[in-house]
C-alpha atoms as one frame of an Amber mdcrd trajectory, in Angstrom:
protein
  15.954 -15.814 -15.353  12.175 -16.435 -14.701   9.065 -15.062 -15.871   6.020
 -14.558 -13.270   2.427 -14.519 -14.795   0.091 -13.270 -12.197  -3.129 -15.570
 -12.715  -6.588 -14.035 -12.984  -9.240 -16.241 -11.532 -12.403 -16.330 -10.101
 -11.854 -18.238  -7.024 -12.675 -21.587  -8.475 -10.934 -21.976 -11.381  -8.259
 -20.043 -13.827  -9.573 -17.503 -16.511  -8.953 -17.974 -20.124  -7.030 -14.672
 -20.187  -4.729 -16.180 -17.835  -3.765 -18.967 -20.590  -3.062 -15.908 -22.985
  -0.799 -14.259 -20.629   1.253 -17.509 -20.325   1.253 -17.696 -24.073   2.882
 -14.260 -24.277   5.448 -15.276 -21.512   6.268 -18.680 -23.335   7.762 -16.033
 -26.121  11.078 -15.237 -23.657  12.206 -18.927 -23.934  12.665 -19.346 -20.298
  10.772 -20.721 -17.121   7.018 -19.556 -16.705   5.830 -19.604 -13.215   2.351
 -18.680 -12.139   1.403 -16.630  -9.160  -2.002 -17.638  -7.704  -3.283 -15.150
  -5.008  -6.483 -15.622  -3.232  -8.106 -17.409  -0.097  -9.128 -21.496  -0.199
  -7.822 -21.042  -3.745  -6.328 -24.551  -3.813  -8.633 -25.601  -7.110  -7.132
 -22.652  -8.738  -3.440 -23.567  -8.064  -4.131 -27.140  -9.102  -5.554 -25.833
 -12.292  -2.686 -23.340 -12.710  -0.311 -26.535 -12.443  -1.997 -28.349 -15.500
  -1.466 -25.297 -17.917   0.860 -26.179 -20.810   4.124 -24.888 -20.202   4.208
 -23.921 -16.591   7.128 -25.045 -14.882   6.056 -23.845 -11.047   3.111 -22.676
  -9.655   3.557 -20.120  -6.215   0.196 -20.094  -4.347  -0.340 -17.392  -1.763
  -3.292 -18.319   0.229  -4.409 -16.007   3.109  -7.551 -14.224   4.535  -5.956
 -10.819   3.506  -6.250 -12.109  -0.168  -9.923 -13.104  -0.271 -11.255 -10.382
  -1.856  -8.344  -9.390  -4.358  -7.944  -5.795  -3.137  -5.182  -4.374  -5.316
  -2.916  -2.933  -2.596  -2.954  -6.697  -0.753  -2.384  -8.563  -4.151   0.326
  -5.920  -5.082   2.116  -6.623  -1.991   1.947 -10.246  -2.579   3.732  -9.599
  -6.079   6.174  -7.659  -4.662   6.838 -10.073  -1.834   7.845 -12.798  -4.809
   9.620 -10.133  -6.477  12.177 -10.181  -3.636  13.509 -13.106  -5.542  16.182
 -11.364  -8.141  15.417 -14.525 -10.456  12.192 -12.753 -11.553  12.759 -10.214
 -14.269   9.519 -10.065 -15.936   5.980  -9.730 -14.306   3.066 -10.436 -17.031
  -0.322  -9.436 -16.331  -3.363 -10.159 -18.316  -4.706  -6.582 -19.218  -7.870
  -7.129 -17.452  -9.667  -4.642 -14.800  -7.557  -6.703 -12.285  -4.479  -6.807
 -14.065  -4.573  -2.973 -14.635  -5.444  -2.368 -11.078  -2.357  -4.348  -9.905
   0.481  -3.906 -12.447   0.831  -0.228 -12.173   1.167  -0.497  -8.225   4.136
  -3.275  -8.580   5.602  -1.157 -11.046   5.686   1.986  -9.147   7.183   0.203
  -5.777   9.902  -1.509  -8.295  10.526   1.994  -9.576  10.133   0.903 -13.337
   8.151   1.956 -16.249   5.109  -0.317 -17.112   4.943  -1.656 -20.539   1.226
  -1.543 -21.210  -1.150  -3.946 -23.646   1.460  -5.827 -25.673   0.276  -7.564
 -28.620   3.862  -8.870 -29.344   7.204  -9.960 -27.832  10.145  -9.231 -30.147
  12.888  -9.957 -27.497  13.411  -9.914 -23.551  13.352  -6.297 -23.635  11.217
  -5.228 -26.786   7.701  -5.210 -27.263   4.940  -4.037 -29.560   1.905  -2.314
 -28.542  -1.165  -0.478 -30.193  -1.323   3.185 -30.026  -3.892   5.864 -31.294
  -6.674   3.098 -30.982  -4.863   0.910 -32.732  -4.276   2.893 -35.877  -0.311
   2.509 -35.017   1.640  -0.004 -33.613   4.689   1.443 -31.819   7.751  -0.615
 -30.782   8.852   0.007 -27.053  12.275  -0.831 -25.901  12.540  -0.944 -21.725
  16.247  -0.428 -20.309  14.937  -1.228 -16.822  16.140  -4.506 -15.391  13.064
  -5.975 -14.466   9.977  -5.263 -16.343   6.498  -5.382 -15.422   3.853  -5.878
 -18.250  -0.018  -6.394 -19.306  -0.853  -8.247 -21.959  -3.509  -7.800 -24.505
  -4.949 -11.125 -24.553  -6.934 -11.130 -27.525  -3.653 -10.996 -29.441  -2.372
 -14.254 -27.910  -3.836 -17.488 -28.551  -4.220 -19.226 -24.968  -2.270 -22.224
 -24.459  -3.893 -25.402 -23.593  -5.350 -25.331 -20.004  -4.301 -29.364 -19.657
  -1.018 -31.035 -20.179   1.349 -29.590 -17.760   2.267 -30.922 -14.606   4.028
 -27.949 -12.631   4.861 -28.244  -9.289   2.749 -26.159  -6.661   4.962 -24.178
  -3.735   2.757 -22.656  -1.156   4.008 -19.151  -0.091   3.415 -17.450   2.930
   0.607 -14.729   2.416   1.295 -10.816   3.105  -0.826  -9.072   5.797  -3.329
  -6.727   4.689  -2.281  -3.096   4.504  -4.802  -1.874   6.893  -5.419   1.126
   4.695  -8.528  -0.613   2.676 -10.904  -2.602   3.118 -13.570  -4.960   1.355
 -17.387  -3.402   1.836 -19.213  -5.382  -0.923 -19.797  -6.925  -4.132 -22.361
  -6.991  -6.680 -22.240  -8.717  -9.575 -24.388 -10.050 -12.673 -25.598 -13.522
 -12.936 -25.741 -14.774 -16.655 -26.040 -18.145 -18.444 -24.515 -16.434 -21.214
 -20.495 -16.906 -21.938 -18.411 -14.076 -20.486 -17.876 -11.445 -22.973 -14.210
 -11.221 -22.766 -13.655 -14.899 -23.366 -16.478 -15.435 -25.624 -15.962 -17.333
 -29.030 -19.287 -15.680 -30.558 -20.289 -12.014 -29.573 -23.673 -10.059 -30.817
 -23.394  -6.428 -30.277 -25.656  -3.862 -30.851 -25.499  -0.080 -31.016 -27.616
   2.915 -30.541 -29.638   2.417 -33.655 -31.617  -0.229 -31.536 -33.385   2.558
 -30.065 -33.549   1.218 -26.441 -32.659  -1.370 -23.879 -35.922  -3.302 -24.392
 -34.892  -4.005 -28.342 -31.475  -5.460 -27.136 -34.059  -7.897 -25.283 -36.488
  -8.099 -28.190 -33.794  -8.479 -31.251 -30.483  -9.234 -30.074 -31.044 -11.748
 -27.091 -32.907 -14.380 -29.455 -29.904 -14.157 -31.940 -27.356 -14.541 -29.173
 -29.348 -17.682 -27.359 -28.981 -19.343 -30.794 -25.656 -18.829 -31.113 -24.697
 -19.546 -27.571 -23.277 -16.210 -27.778 -22.135 -13.492 -25.480 -23.925  -9.878
 -26.006 -21.936  -6.758 -26.239 -22.694  -3.213 -26.890 -20.979   0.089 -28.245
 -20.084   2.735 -25.979 -22.835   5.168 -27.670 -25.858   2.132 -26.590 -24.241
   2.032 -23.263 -23.717   5.900 -22.885 -27.523   5.793 -24.037 -28.273   4.008
 -21.094 -29.479   0.878 -23.838 -27.134  -1.594 -22.677 -25.053  -2.270 -18.699
 -21.376  -0.739 -18.686 -19.999  -4.257 -18.743 -21.068  -4.921 -21.976 -19.099
  -2.324 -23.643 -16.765  -3.303 -26.312 -14.103  -0.776 -27.269 -11.007   1.089
 -26.450 -12.775   2.294 -23.105 -14.378  -1.130 -22.663 -13.472  -4.778 -23.235
 -11.156  -5.839 -25.712 -12.218  -8.950 -27.551 -11.107 -11.269 -30.481 -13.739
 -14.195 -31.081 -14.047 -16.449 -33.524 -17.257 -14.735 -34.531 -18.285 -11.019
 -34.102 -22.009  -9.693 -35.480 -22.096  -5.750 -35.161 -25.709  -4.983 -35.432
 -26.836  -1.259 -35.767 -22.916  -0.300 -34.955 -21.620   2.384 -37.181 -17.993
   1.469 -36.355 -16.479   4.594 -34.629 -12.694   4.266 -34.103 -12.978   3.524
 -30.479 -15.365   0.204 -30.858 -13.139  -0.592 -33.866 -10.008  -0.590 -31.646
 -12.144  -3.304 -29.303 -12.946  -5.656 -31.960 -11.030  -5.855 -35.055  -8.958
  -8.586 -34.148 -11.971 -10.762 -34.334 -11.510 -13.799 -36.585 -14.979 -12.962
 -38.601 -16.880  -9.980 -38.399 -20.543  -9.861 -39.597 -21.944  -6.013 -39.627
 -25.719  -5.310 -39.921 -26.449  -1.475 -40.837 -28.816   0.384 -43.229 -25.916
   2.708 -44.050 -23.746   1.540 -46.906 -20.661   3.875 -45.773 -20.689   3.124
 -42.515 -17.174   2.712 -41.341 -17.965  -0.966 -39.419 -17.947  -2.161 -43.272
 -14.294  -1.316 -43.716 -13.478  -4.106 -41.177 -16.399  -6.697 -41.920 -15.924
  -9.773 -43.778 -19.643  -9.825 -44.305 -22.077  -7.205 -44.678 -25.718  -6.719
 -44.797 -27.302  -3.632 -45.668 -30.367  -3.013 -44.567 -32.853  -2.643 -41.525
 -31.753  -4.651 -38.386 -34.890  -5.069 -37.273 -35.989  -7.247 -40.264 -32.674
  -8.973 -41.167 -31.964 -10.078 -37.345 -35.398 -11.903 -37.101 -34.601 -13.291
 -40.215 -31.176 -14.613 -39.150 -32.860 -16.169 -35.904 -35.353 -18.007 -38.190
 -32.686 -19.568 -40.624 -30.944 -20.874 -37.890 -33.667 -22.909 -36.413 -32.170
 -26.469 -36.650 -28.567 -25.571 -37.006 -26.133 -26.394 -34.462 -23.596 -23.969
 -33.498
């Protein structure tokens, strides 16, 4: 019996969510293998081999896998799944993982177990339901299990210290039904939201996209933080969609989460309440965000945030 973790990467290195997925897989107390799918991704496979707790890396390298099309990646996973030794297939619950895992589960004719936060046993898991207000214990009777992991619930294993073997496997051919057209990505010097240790998030109370840049950006720059936003702020056009934190956005659990002008709607709380330290800034003392905050500042955010920025002068974070 072996566990196969499907790596999430950017073509150059392993993303931290993969380290959390390996941490989840380690709870099964069997060999953990990592599948790296890509094109000219040898550096990724080499990085995966150094992950603590990984005993083998399978590296599928081919042009058909160059853009991570879900259909082709799923076919590659299924090719590996022909080996009956693999009983569990673990994906980070990212956009990529959520795109591929259901296809694999459907082809294997098994039920997918989504966004687990705890491994109870080989066939039993805990996962949040009702926007995190209840925890369901789920038992799967399927012989092979396809699992996505809420990576914020598992501390990542060390990226170094392992010495796994790397096995090059044959890449599957493209299925011909889909093709890569183009990719549009936003470049930023700030940390990636999903893996940032500090996040500064803004809500609709900021009043506009210009205020995100004027008020929040200086604080994020001082702290070396990623910028986030509530769904209300994103829907209002104040912030881009990839900044959205919440049940329908990104699930995060940074060391420090600063919520500025965010009331604390249940869908937002579901995405950030596992943060280690939460600071809330809001003029409404009854705002739900204060129910999960470790520290609360009641007042005008347009006065408080600049004061915080000034107070941080000369402070090293």
